[in-house]
C-alpha positions as CSV (number, residue, x, y, z in Angstrom):
1,M,-3.9,-21.0,-1.5
2,P,-7.2,-19.1,-1.8
3,L,-7.2,-15.3,-1.5
4,V,-7.0,-14.1,2.1
5,A,-8.9,-11.0,3.4
6,T,-6.8,-8.0,3.9
7,Q,-8.2,-7.5,7.3
8,V,-6.8,-10.8,8.4
9,I,-3.3,-9.9,7.2
10,I,-3.4,-6.5,8.8
11,D,-4.7,-7.9,12.1
12,E,-2.0,-10.4,12.3
13,A,0.7,-7.8,11.6
14,R,-0.7,-5.5,14.2
15,T,-0.8,-8.2,16.8
16,R,2.8,-9.2,16.0
17,R,3.9,-5.5,16.0
18,I,5.4,-5.8,12.5
19,G,4.6,-4.2,9.2
20,V,2.8,-5.7,6.2
21,G,3.9,-4.8,2.7
22,A,1.3,-3.7,0.1
23,F,2.8,-3.5,-3.4
24,N,1.4,-1.9,-6.5
25,V,0.5,-4.1,-9.4
26,I,0.6,-2.5,-12.9
27,T,1.3,-5.6,-15.1
28,L,1.0,-9.3,-14.7
29,E,4.8,-9.4,-14.2
30,H,4.4,-7.1,-11.2
31,A,2.0,-9.5,-9.6
32,E,4.2,-12.5,-10.3
33,G,7.3,-10.8,-9.1
34,I,5.6,-9.5,-5.9
35,V,4.2,-13.0,-5.0
36,T,7.6,-14.7,-5.7
37,G,9.3,-12.2,-3.4
38,A,6.8,-12.8,-0.6
39,E,7.3,-16.5,-1.0
40,Q,11.0,-16.0,-0.7
41,A,10.5,-14.0,2.4
42,G,8.0,-16.4,3.8
43,T,5.5,-13.6,4.7
44,P,2.0,-12.6,3.7
45,V,1.6,-9.8,1.1
46,I,-1.0,-7.4,-0.2
47,L,-1.4,-6.9,-4.0
48,Q,-2.6,-3.4,-4.8
49,I,-4.3,-2.2,-7.9
50,S,-4.7,1.6,-8.1
51,E,-7.2,3.7,-9.9
52,N,-4.3,4.9,-12.0
53,A,-3.4,1.4,-13.0
54,V,-7.0,0.7,-13.9
55,K,-6.9,3.8,-16.2
56,F,-3.8,2.4,-17.8
57,H,-5.7,-0.8,-18.5
58,R,-8.3,1.2,-20.6
59,G,-10.5,1.8,-17.5
60,Q,-11.2,-1.9,-17.1
61,L,-10.8,-3.3,-13.6
62,A,-11.9,-6.9,-14.2
63,P,-9.0,-8.2,-16.4
64,I,-6.1,-7.0,-14.2
65,A,-7.9,-7.9,-11.0
66,A,-8.6,-11.5,-12.4
67,A,-4.9,-11.8,-13.3
68,A,-3.7,-10.7,-9.9
69,A,-6.2,-13.0,-8.2
70,A,-5.1,-15.9,-10.3
71,V,-1.4,-15.4,-9.3
72,A,-2.5,-15.0,-5.7
73,A,-4.4,-18.3,-5.8
74,Q,-1.2,-20.2,-6.7
75,A,0.9,-18.5,-3.9
76,A,2.5,-20.5,-1.1
77,V,1.9,-17.6,1.3
78,P,-1.3,-15.6,2.2
79,V,-2.1,-12.9,-0.3
80,S,-5.0,-10.4,-0.4
81,L,-6.2,-8.1,-3.1
82,H,-6.6,-4.4,-2.4
83,L,-8.1,-1.6,-4.6
84,D,-6.0,1.5,-4.0
85,H,-6.4,5.3,-4.2
86,V,-10.0,5.2,-5.5
87,E,-11.6,8.6,-6.0
88,N,-14.3,7.4,-8.5
89,T,-17.3,6.0,-6.8
90,A,-18.3,3.9,-9.8
91,L,-14.9,2.1,-9.6
92,L,-15.3,1.7,-5.8
93,H,-18.6,-0.1,-6.5
94,Q,-16.9,-2.6,-8.7
95,A,-14.6,-3.8,-5.9
96,A,-16.9,-6.4,-4.3
97,D,-17.4,-8.3,-7.5
98,A,-13.8,-8.3,-8.6
99,G,-12.2,-10.2,-5.8
100,F,-11.1,-7.4,-3.6
101,S,-11.4,-7.6,0.2
102,S,-10.3,-4.0,0.9
103,V,-10.4,-0.6,-0.8
104,M,-8.6,2.7,-0.1
105,F,-11.1,5.4,-0.8
106,D,-9.3,8.7,-1.2
107,A,-11.3,11.9,-0.6
108,S,-8.3,13.7,1.0
109,H,-8.3,16.3,-1.8
110,L,-11.7,17.6,-0.4
111,D,-12.1,19.9,2.6
112,Y,-12.5,18.2,6.0
113,D,-16.3,18.1,6.1
114,A,-16.6,16.9,2.5
115,N,-14.0,14.3,3.1
116,V,-15.9,13.0,6.2
117,G,-19.2,12.9,4.2
118,A,-17.7,11.1,1.2
119,T,-15.7,8.6,3.3
120,R,-18.6,7.8,5.6
121,A,-20.8,6.9,2.5
122,A,-17.9,4.8,1.1
123,A,-17.4,3.0,4.4
124,D,-21.1,2.3,4.8
125,W,-21.2,0.8,1.3
126,A,-18.0,-1.2,1.9
127,H,-19.2,-2.6,5.3
128,E,-22.5,-3.8,3.9
129,R,-20.4,-6.0,1.6
130,G,-17.8,-7.2,4.1
131,L,-15.0,-5.0,2.7
132,H,-12.3,-3.3,4.8
133,L,-12.2,0.5,4.0
134,E,-9.0,2.6,4.2
135,A,-9.1,6.4,4.0
136,E,-6.6,9.2,4.0
137,L,-6.4,12.3,6.3
138,G,-3.7,14.9,5.5
139,K,-2.0,15.2,2.2
140,V,0.8,12.7,1.3
141,G,0.8,14.2,-2.2
142,G,3.9,14.7,-4.3
143,K,7.4,15.4,-3.3
144,D,7.1,19.2,-3.0
145,G,4.1,19.0,-0.6
146,A,5.4,16.5,1.9
147,H,6.8,19.1,4.3
148,A,4.6,22.1,3.6
149,P,2.7,23.6,6.5
150,G,-0.6,22.1,7.3
151,V,-0.3,18.9,5.2
152,R,0.6,16.5,8.0
153,T,-2.2,14.6,9.8
154,D,-3.3,16.1,13.1
155,P,-3.9,13.5,15.8
156,G,-7.0,15.1,17.3
157,E,-8.5,15.6,13.8
158,A,-7.6,12.0,13.0
159,A,-9.5,10.7,16.0
160,A,-12.5,12.7,15.1
161,F,-12.3,11.6,11.5
162,V,-12.1,7.9,12.3
163,A,-15.1,8.2,14.7
164,A,-17.2,10.1,12.2
165,T,-16.5,7.9,9.2
166,G,-16.1,4.4,10.7
167,V,-13.1,3.6,8.5
168,D,-11.1,0.4,9.2
169,S,-7.6,1.9,8.7
170,L,-6.1,5.3,8.2
171,A,-3.4,6.5,5.8
172,V,-1.5,9.4,7.4
173,A,0.7,12.1,6.2
174,V,3.9,12.0,8.3
175,G,6.6,13.1,5.9
176,S,6.6,10.5,3.0
177,S,5.8,11.4,-0.6
178,H,4.4,9.6,-3.6
179,A,6.6,8.9,-6.6
180,M,10.0,9.5,-4.9
181,T,12.8,7.8,-6.8
182,T,15.4,8.4,-4.0
183,R,15.1,7.1,-0.5
184,T,15.7,10.4,1.3
185,A,12.4,11.1,3.0
186,R,12.5,11.8,6.8
187,L,9.5,10.5,8.7
188,D,8.1,12.1,11.8
189,H,8.2,9.1,14.1
190,E,6.9,11.1,17.1
191,L,3.8,12.1,15.1
192,V,3.3,8.4,14.1
193,A,3.3,7.5,17.8
194,Q,0.9,10.3,18.6
195,L,-1.4,9.1,15.8
196,R,-1.2,5.5,17.0
197,D,-2.3,6.6,20.5
198,A,-5.1,8.8,19.1
199,V,-6.9,6.4,16.8
200,P,-8.1,2.9,17.3
201,V,-7.5,1.6,13.8
202,P,-4.3,0.5,12.0
203,L,-2.1,3.3,10.4
204,V,-1.0,3.1,6.8
205,L,2.1,4.7,5.3
206,H,1.9,5.8,1.6
207,G,4.9,6.8,-0.5
208,S,7.1,4.4,1.3
209,S,9.5,3.9,-1.6
210,G,11.1,7.3,-0.6
211,A,12.0,6.1,3.0
212,A,15.2,4.3,3.8
213,D,15.3,1.0,5.6
214,Q,15.8,2.4,9.1
215,E,13.1,5.0,8.5
216,L,10.6,2.3,7.7
217,R,11.7,0.1,10.7
218,S,11.3,3.0,13.1
219,A,7.9,3.9,11.5
220,V,6.6,0.4,12.1
221,A,8.0,0.3,15.6
222,A,6.2,3.6,16.3
223,G,2.8,2.3,15.0
224,I,2.6,2.0,11.2
225,V,1.1,-1.3,10.2
226,K,0.5,-1.3,6.4
227,V,3.3,0.0,4.3
228,N,2.5,0.9,0.6
229,I,5.3,0.4,-1.9
230,G,5.2,1.1,-5.6
231,T,7.7,3.4,-7.2
232,I,10.8,1.5,-6.1
233,L,9.4,-1.6,-8.0
234,N,9.1,0.5,-11.2
235,V,12.6,1.8,-10.8
236,V,14.2,-1.6,-10.7
237,F,11.8,-3.0,-13.3
238,T,12.6,-0.2,-15.8
239,G,16.3,-0.4,-15.0
240,A,16.4,-4.1,-15.8
241,V,14.5,-3.5,-19.1
242,R,16.9,-0.7,-20.1
243,E,19.9,-2.8,-19.3
244,T,18.6,-5.8,-21.3
245,L,17.6,-3.7,-24.4
246,T,21.2,-2.6,-24.9
247,E,21.3,-5.7,-27.1
248,P,20.1,-4.2,-30.4
249,K,18.8,-7.3,-32.0
250,L,16.6,-8.3,-29.1
251,V,12.9,-8.4,-30.0
252,D,11.4,-11.0,-27.7
253,P,9.7,-9.2,-24.7
254,R,10.2,-12.2,-22.6
255,K,13.9,-11.6,-22.7
256,Y,13.5,-8.2,-21.0
257,L,10.4,-8.8,-18.9
258,A,11.9,-11.9,-17.2
259,P,14.9,-10.0,-15.6
260,A,12.6,-7.1,-14.7
261,R,10.3,-9.6,-12.8
262,I,13.3,-11.0,-11.0
263,Q,14.3,-7.6,-9.8
264,I,10.8,-6.9,-8.5
265,S,11.0,-10.2,-6.5
266,A,14.4,-9.3,-5.0
267,V,13.1,-5.9,-3.9
268,V,9.9,-7.3,-2.4
269,Q,11.9,-10.0,-0.5
270,Q,14.1,-7.4,0.9
271,M,11.4,-4.9,1.9
272,L,9.2,-7.6,3.5
273,S,12.2,-8.9,5.5
274,L,12.9,-5.5,6.9
275,L,9.3,-4.9,7.8
276,N,9.5,-8.0,9.9
277,D,12.8,-6.9,11.4
278,V,11.5,-4.2,13.7
279,D,13.4,-2.8,16.8
280,S,11.8,-4.9,19.5
281,T,12.6,-2.4,22.2
282,L,10.7,0.4,20.3
283,A,7.9,-1.9,19.4
284,Q,7.2,-2.8,23.0
285,S,5.7,0.6,23.5
286,R,3.0,-0.1,21.0
287,P,-0.4,-1.0,22.5
């Protein structure tokens, strides 16, 4: 089916009080595996291409975006294309012509006033072109910074930030960390609920690979809508490649990429199923 707008997928998930999975695409096999897993789960999915992934592809956005869009167009479930963690304004400005319906513009490394100014300009540009703009407040960062003082998102500041920038969704720092290879992160579900009540836009959880199933279910029940997942896909992808390459005479990349793609599909199906399996009692408290 044709590409669906990210806003449509997010709005439906928010209405149903469930989570929507947004998975990072690095190679064509990632995109194929993610879409197959979504079809197996019978749920919509968001394909994400990060600025780092674009750098890997020699700084060229169009080829990997076109490949992901082509996979999405053949999907049996709704799929959208999202450009993630963009700090480079020139890359942001390529999004509208490359098939993306949403962008995460990341100025969280700047001080608050500079973050507001840069994000406001990005949101204005995006809205003129009909794009959904996500931003970040607080510092999700790497593993060591997740629990440091002052890095988590303050609800009052979040409300002011959303009002000042006009963003459509907000990535918040609530205890998760990027690039975790173990699922040991403890999320602050009370803070998630406070942020949900403080801001009118959907909340996004980055670094979700490091949170266990029940942590993610509880986060969605408390108010998280979009759940970004990347590292866990690379863990199973690489594991499958390593296992296959124990055969010393193997030289055909299809022989190790195929099982890696299957592993991605299995993880995506599992993660999407759990994001749809939210504690209904807790979710009833969501507005």
